[in-house]
N, C-alpha and C positions, 0 to 999 in steps of 0.2 A: 642503362641504369644511370641516374643522376643521384649519386649516394651521398655527396658531400655538400656543404654550405659553399656559397660562391668563394673562391680563393681571394678575390678582392671585390667588395661590392662598391658601387659608385659612391663617392662622396659629394656633399653639398658643394656648389661652386657658385661664386659671386663675380659678375664681370660688369663693366661699363658697356652701355650700348654701342654697337660698332666694333667691339673687340671680339676676337675669337674665343670660343669656350670649348674645353674639352672634358667630356665625362669619360671615365674609364672603368671598365669591370673586367674582372678575370673570371669566366664561368667555372663551375664546379668540374671536376673530372667526370668523365662519362664514357659509356661504350654504346653506340658510336660516340665520338668527340661531339660534344654539343656545338651548335652554331648560336650565335649571339643576335638578338634584335633588341629594339628599344621601344618602350611606350611612354608617351607623354600625357600626363592627366588621364591615363587609362586607355588611350587610343595609341593603336600601333603607328610607329613613324614610317613614313614611306621614303624608301631610297631614292625615289623620284625628285625629291627636293634638292635642287641644285646646290642649295647652301649647306646641306648636310653631307658629311662623308662618314660612312661606316667602315672602319678598318679593324679587323679583328675584335677586340672588345672595346674599342674606342668610338665614341660618337663625337664628331668634331663639327662645331658650328662655325662657319666662316666668318660671319658678320652678324652678331647677335642683334636681335630687335627685342623691344619691351615684350612682344608676344610670344618670344621664345621662353620667357619666364615660365616655370611650372614645376611639377613633380615628375621626375624621370624614373623609370624602372628598368633595369636590364633583365632581359628575358633569354634564358638558356633552353635550346629546344634539341631534342634528338628524337630518334625513333620511338623511344619509350614514353617521352612526355616533355613538360614544360616546367620550368621553375623560374619564379620571379625573384629578383633580389629585393633587398631592402630599398625603399624609395630614397631618392636624392633630389635636392631641391636646387633649381637653378634660379638665381636671383639676377635680375638685369636692371642696373640704375643708370 
């Protein structure tokens, strides 16, 4: 069951190109405990990108590029289903 809203949805982030960026989300409580993944502009992000670190509900971008700008959504998933957070925008200038 994913019964609650996100305990902390991600917020908008503005960073300079080359700086690190962190988007943070705390998923809803659920049974079993949900895992967190991220989508950018509707597409699931790959953990294979070496500039991305996914730790708990945090998405960390080591060295932001203009191409990292976009709309990010935190996705909580467990055996019962999936729930998307409100979108957050990453602005890279």
